[in-house]
Structures are given as C-alpha cells and as structure tokens.
C-alpha positions as a Markdown table, in Angstrom:
| # | Residue | x | y | z |
|---|---|---|---|---|
| 1 | Met | 0.0 | 0.0 | 0.0 |
| 2 | Lys | 2.9 | 2.4 | 0.8 |
| 3 | Val | 4.4 | 1.7 | -2.6 |
| 4 | Val | 1.1 | 2.5 | -4.4 |
| 5 | Lys | 0.7 | 5.7 | -2.4 |
| 6 | Ala | 4.3 | 6.7 | -3.3 |
| 7 | Leu | 3.7 | 6.1 | -7.0 |
| 8 | Ile | 0.5 | 8.2 | -6.9 |
| 9 | Phe | 2.3 | 11.0 | -5.1 |
| 10 | Ile | 5.2 | 11.0 | -7.7 |
| 11 | Cys | 2.8 | 10.9 | -10.6 |
| 12 | Ser | 0.9 | 13.9 | -9.3 |
| 13 | Phe | 4.0 | 16.0 | -9.7 |
| 14 | Asn | 5.1 | 14.4 | -13.0 |
| 15 | Pro | 3.0 | 15.5 | -16.0 |
| 16 | Phe | 4.8 | 13.1 | -18.3 |
| 17 | Gly | 4.2 | 9.9 | -16.3 |
| 18 | Leu | 6.5 | 7.1 | -15.3 |
| 19 | Phe | 6.1 | 4.6 | -18.1 |
| 20 | Ala | 7.6 | 4.2 | -21.5 |
| 21 | Gln | 5.6 | 5.7 | -24.4 |
| 22 | Thr | 5.1 | 4.4 | -28.0 |
| 23 | Pro | 5.7 | 6.7 | -31.0 |
| 24 | Lys | 1.9 | 6.7 | -31.6 |
| 25 | Ala | 1.1 | 7.6 | -28.0 |
| 26 | Ile | 3.7 | 10.4 | -28.0 |
| 27 | Glu | 2.4 | 11.9 | -31.2 |
| 28 | Ala | -1.2 | 11.8 | -30.0 |
| 29 | Asp | -0.2 | 13.5 | -26.7 |
| 30 | Leu | 1.8 | 16.2 | -28.6 |
| 31 | Leu | -1.1 | 16.7 | -31.1 |
| 32 | Lys | -3.5 | 17.2 | -28.3 |
| 33 | Ala | -1.2 | 19.8 | -26.6 |
| 34 | Phe | -0.5 | 21.5 | -30.0 |
| 35 | Asn | -4.2 | 21.8 | -30.8 |
| 36 | Lys | -4.7 | 23.7 | -27.5 |
| 37 | Ile | -2.4 | 26.4 | -28.9 |
| 38 | Gly | -4.7 | 26.9 | -31.8 |
| 39 | Tyr | -7.8 | 26.8 | -29.6 |
| 40 | Trp | -6.5 | 29.5 | -27.3 |
| 41 | Glu | -5.2 | 31.6 | -30.2 |
| 42 | Ala | -8.7 | 31.7 | -31.6 |
| 43 | His | -10.1 | 32.8 | -28.2 |
| 44 | Lys | -7.3 | 35.0 | -26.8 |
| 45 | Asn | -9.3 | 38.2 | -27.6 |
| 46 | Asn | -12.7 | 36.9 | -26.8 |
| 47 | Ala | -14.3 | 39.1 | -24.2 |
| 48 | Asn | -16.4 | 36.1 | -23.0 |
| 49 | Val | -13.3 | 34.0 | -22.3 |
| 50 | Thr | -11.4 | 34.5 | -19.0 |
| 51 | Asn | -7.6 | 34.7 | -19.2 |
| 52 | Gly | -7.5 | 33.9 | -22.9 |
| 53 | Glu | -3.9 | 35.2 | -23.4 |
| 54 | Asn | -2.6 | 33.6 | -20.3 |
| 55 | Asn | -4.1 | 30.3 | -21.4 |
| 56 | Leu | -2.4 | 30.7 | -24.8 |
| 57 | Thr | 0.9 | 31.3 | -23.1 |
| 58 | His | 0.4 | 28.2 | -20.8 |
| 59 | Ala | -0.6 | 26.1 | -23.8 |
| 60 | Asn | 2.7 | 27.0 | -25.6 |
| 61 | Asn | 4.7 | 26.3 | -22.5 |
| 62 | Val | 3.1 | 22.9 | -22.0 |
| 63 | Phe | 3.6 | 21.9 | -25.6 |
| 64 | Gln | 7.3 | 23.1 | -25.6 |
| 65 | Ala | 8.0 | 21.3 | -22.4 |
| 66 | Lys | 6.4 | 18.0 | -23.6 |
| 67 | Leu | 8.2 | 18.2 | -26.9 |
| 68 | Lys | 11.6 | 18.8 | -25.2 |
| 69 | Asn | 11.0 | 16.0 | -22.7 |
| 70 | Tyr | 10.0 | 13.5 | -25.4 |
| 71 | Thr | 12.8 | 14.4 | -27.7 |
| 72 | Val | 15.4 | 13.9 | -24.9 |
| 73 | Lys | 14.0 | 10.7 | -23.5 |
| 74 | Tyr | 13.0 | 8.7 | -26.6 |
| 75 | Pro | 15.7 | 8.3 | -29.4 |
| 76 | Phe | 13.1 | 7.2 | -31.9 |
| 77 | Thr | 11.6 | 10.7 | -32.0 |
| 78 | Phe | 14.6 | 11.8 | -34.0 |
| 79 | Asp | 13.3 | 9.9 | -37.0 |
| 80 | Gln | 9.7 | 10.5 | -36.2 |
| 81 | Lys | 7.9 | 12.8 | -38.7 |
| 82 | Phe | 5.0 | 13.8 | -36.5 |
| 83 | Ser | 3.0 | 14.3 | -39.7 |
| 84 | Ser | -0.4 | 14.6 | -37.9 |
| 85 | Ile | 0.8 | 17.9 | -36.2 |
| 86 | Lys | 0.0 | 20.4 | -39.0 |
| 87 | His | 1.8 | 23.7 | -38.9 |
| 88 | Leu | 4.7 | 22.3 | -36.9 |
| 89 | Val | 7.8 | 23.0 | -39.1 |
| 90 | Ile | 10.3 | 20.1 | -38.7 |
| 91 | Lys | 13.7 | 20.1 | -40.4 |
| 92 | Ile | 16.6 | 17.6 | -40.1 |
| 93 | Ser | 20.2 | 17.9 | -41.2 |
| 94 | Asp | 21.6 | 15.7 | -43.9 |
| 95 | Asp | 23.9 | 13.9 | -41.5 |
| 96 | Lys | 20.9 | 13.2 | -39.1 |
| 97 | Met | 22.6 | 14.9 | -36.2 |
| 98 | Leu | 20.4 | 18.0 | -35.8 |
| 99 | Lys | 16.7 | 18.4 | -35.9 |
| 100 | Thr | 14.5 | 21.5 | -35.4 |
| 101 | Tyr | 10.8 | 21.9 | -34.5 |
| 102 | Ser | 9.3 | 25.3 | -34.9 |
| 103 | Trp | 5.8 | 26.8 | -34.7 |
| 104 | Asp | 3.9 | 30.1 | -34.6 |
| 105 | Asp | 2.9 | 30.6 | -31.0 |
| 106 | Gly | -0.3 | 32.4 | -31.9 |
| 107 | Ser | 0.4 | 35.4 | -29.6 |
| 108 | Gly | 1.0 | 37.9 | -32.4 |
| 109 | Gly | -1.2 | 40.0 | -34.6 |
| 110 | Thr | 0.3 | 41.3 | -37.9 |
| 111 | Met | 3.7 | 40.7 | -36.2 |
| 112 | Arg | 4.3 | 37.0 | -35.5 |
| 113 | Phe | 6.2 | 35.2 | -32.7 |
| 114 | Tyr | 7.7 | 31.7 | -32.8 |
| 115 | Lys | 8.9 | 29.0 | -30.5 |
| 116 | Ser | 11.2 | 26.1 | -31.3 |
| 117 | Val | 12.8 | 23.0 | -29.8 |
| 118 | Val | 16.2 | 22.0 | -31.2 |
| 119 | Gln | 17.2 | 18.3 | -30.9 |
| 120 | Tyr | 20.7 | 17.0 | -31.5 |
| 121 | Lys | 22.9 | 14.0 | -30.9 |
| 122 | Asp | 25.8 | 13.8 | -28.6 |
| 123 | Gly | 27.1 | 10.4 | -29.5 |
| 124 | Val | 24.4 | 8.0 | -28.5 |
| 125 | Lys | 22.8 | 10.6 | -26.2 |
| 126 | Leu | 20.1 | 13.0 | -27.3 |
| 127 | Val | 20.0 | 16.6 | -26.2 |
| 128 | Ser | 17.1 | 19.1 | -26.7 |
| 129 | Glu | 17.0 | 22.8 | -26.1 |
| 130 | Asn | 14.4 | 25.5 | -26.4 |
| 131 | Glu | 14.9 | 28.2 | -29.0 |
| 132 | Asn | 12.5 | 31.2 | -29.3 |
| 133 | Gly | 12.5 | 33.9 | -31.9 |
| 134 | Gln | 12.3 | 33.2 | -35.6 |
| 135 | Leu | 10.7 | 30.3 | -37.4 |
| 136 | Leu | 13.4 | 27.8 | -38.3 |
| 137 | Thr | 12.7 | 26.9 | -41.9 |
| 138 | Asn | 15.7 | 24.9 | -43.2 |
| 139 | Ile | 19.1 | 23.4 | -42.2 |
| 140 | Tyr | 22.0 | 23.5 | -44.6 |
| 141 | Met | 25.4 | 21.9 | -44.0 |
| 142 | Leu | 28.9 | 23.3 | -44.7 |
| 143 | Lys | 32.3 | 21.7 | -44.2 |
| 144 | Ala | 35.3 | 24.0 | -43.9 |
| 145 | Ala | 38.7 | 23.6 | -42.4 |
| 146 | Asn | 37.9 | 20.1 | -41.3 |
| 147 | Lys | 34.9 | 21.3 | -39.3 |
| 148 | Lys | 31.2 | 20.8 | -39.9 |
| 149 | Tyr | 28.7 | 23.7 | -39.6 |
| 150 | Tyr | 24.9 | 23.8 | -39.7 |
| 151 | Leu | 23.5 | 26.9 | -41.4 |
| 152 | Ile | 20.0 | 27.5 | -39.9 |
| 153 | Glu | 17.6 | 29.4 | -42.1 |
| 154 | Ser | 15.0 | 31.5 | -40.4 |
| 155 | Phe | 11.9 | 33.5 | -41.3 |
| 156 | Gly | 10.0 | 36.2 | -39.5 |
| 157 | Val | 7.0 | 38.5 | -40.0 |
| 158 | Gly | 7.3 | 42.0 | -38.7 |
| 159 | Met | 3.9 | 43.2 | -39.9 |
| 160 | Ser | 1.4 | 42.3 | -42.6 |
| 161 | Ser | 3.8 | 43.1 | -45.5 |
| 162 | Tyr | 7.2 | 43.3 | -43.8 |
| 163 | Phe | 9.3 | 40.2 | -43.5 |
| 164 | Gly | 12.8 | 39.1 | -42.5 |
| 165 | Ser | 15.0 | 36.1 | -43.5 |
| 166 | Gly | 18.4 | 35.1 | -42.1 |
| 167 | Ile | 21.1 | 32.4 | -41.8 |
| 168 | Glu | 22.7 | 31.6 | -38.5 |
| 169 | Ala | 25.8 | 29.3 | -38.1 |
| 170 | Trp | 25.7 | 26.5 | -35.5 |
| 171 | Ser | 28.0 | 23.6 | -34.7 |
| 172 | Ile | 28.1 | 20.7 | -32.3 |
| 173 | Glu | 31.2 | 20.8 | -30.3 |
| 174 | Ser | 32.2 | 18.4 | -27.4 |
| 175 | Gly | 28.6 | 17.4 | -27.1 |
| 176 | Arg | 27.2 | 20.9 | -26.9 |
| 177 | Leu | 25.4 | 23.1 | -29.4 |
| 178 | Asn | 27.4 | 26.2 | -30.2 |
| 179 | Lys | 25.0 | 28.9 | -31.6 |
| 180 | Lys | 27.6 | 31.6 | -31.8 |
| 181 | Val | 29.9 | 30.4 | -34.6 |
| 182 | Met | 31.5 | 33.4 | -36.1 |
| 183 | Leu | 31.4 | 32.2 | -39.7 |
| 184 | Phe | 30.3 | 35.2 | -41.8 |
| 185 | Lys | 32.6 | 38.0 | -42.8 |
| 186 | Thr | 31.1 | 41.4 | -43.7 |
| 187 | Lys | 32.5 | 44.9 | -43.8 |
| 188 | Ser | 31.8 | 45.3 | -40.1 |
| 189 | Gly | 33.7 | 42.2 | -39.1 |
| 190 | Met | 32.9 | 38.5 | -38.3 |
| 191 | His | 29.4 | 37.5 | -37.3 |
| 192 | Asn | 27.5 | 34.3 | -36.5 |
| 193 | Ser | 24.5 | 35.4 | -38.7 |
| 194 | Val | 23.5 | 37.4 | -41.7 |
| 195 | Gly | 20.0 | 38.5 | -42.7 |
| 196 | Tyr | 17.8 | 41.0 | -44.4 |
| 197 | Ala | 14.3 | 42.6 | -44.1 |
| 198 | Tyr | 12.0 | 43.4 | -47.0 |
| 199 | Trp | 8.6 | 44.4 | -48.0 |
| 200 | Trp | 6.5 | 41.9 | -50.1 |
| 201 | Asp | 3.4 | 42.3 | -52.2 |
| 202 | Asp | 0.4 | 40.8 | -50.5 |
| 203 | Lys | -0.5 | 38.7 | -53.6 |
| 204 | Leu | 2.7 | 36.8 | -53.3 |
| 205 | Lys | 2.8 | 36.3 | -49.6 |
| 206 | Gly | 1.8 | 32.7 | -49.7 |
| 207 | Asp | 4.9 | 31.8 | -51.7 |
| 208 | Leu | 7.4 | 32.8 | -49.1 |
| 209 | Ile | 7.7 | 29.4 | -47.3 |
C-alpha cells in the first residue's frame, strides 16, 4: 500500500508519467497539446473567455515542455515525422545529427512570434534545447577547415507586408550546441548570422515558405 501511495504521489508531480511511451502515443499527446495552442489563439481576444492570453501562453509552454521532454527521452523521436501535427515545421540535417521543430505561438497580430525546440545528438545521447525567436525553416550543411557547420535558415513576420530572413551558423562541439559560430565576414567584421528585411506584395505572400 505504501508503494502504491508513493507512486500516486510521484505521478501527481510528473505530467509526463512514469512509463515508456510508444511513437503513436507520444504523437497523440503532442497533437492534443498543440491543438490547444490553436484553440486559445482563436479565443485570446474573446471578451467572453477569461484569461485567454494567459491560457495561450500556458498552452505554448506545455507543448514546448512536452516536446523537449520526449525528444530527450526517446531516441526514436529523432526519426519520427509527426505528420499529424500540422503547422509544426520540422527540419533535419543531412547527417541526421540535428533536428529543429518550430511553430507560430499564436500570440501575435500582424507581427508574429515563434517558438522552437532543437534536438541534436551527442554520440548515442540525445539533447534538446528551447529556441525562441524566428521560425526555423531549413538546415544546410557546410564543411570548412575540417569542421562541420549547420546553417540555420529562419523567417519572421514584422507586420502584414514586412518580412525578414536570415542564416545563422551553429556547430556541435564536445557534445554541446554552439549557436555563436563566427562564420560570416562582412564589412563590419565577423558575425554568426546574416539576414535582411524586406517588403513583399500581398499577392505573393503565400509563396514565401
């Protein structure tokens, strides 16, 4: 009886449970959490809904925490496509060492905000980190001076017709993700990222991603 009570006590403080999950169960749990983001985005400004914006923030935090937890704990998630979770942008490097998950957090208006989880391999071990800011839309690889770099393409919306795109250089060094690789040389010196902002005709907006 004491063991059962102890398990109940532990589970009450552990939202992810104690038992191993299958790929199908993990995807279903993540889909449920992700759909709550969409629900609260639709109701964030509804005067008849209490704490709509706070609930949206909570939904994003829950989804991000679940995704980070699963992608650390279960190696099979690295190859999992999560195709049922629409609007979750997933990219994986050619060497199968780095994977990004990005989504619009629904909190913006004409200006959009994004959240991400970055999953990478440290030998046989998986590591996941939160990354907030731009939508991560692609991963390119570059080898130079016997080193391997990951060029992370990003996209952002400043307002209805104002956009930004960029490339940031990352590397995996000694089992850690270095997001400050000074790889790009411009007139002002060495930088870890380059980018540009631009206006775009509304009729072509759908072709950006």
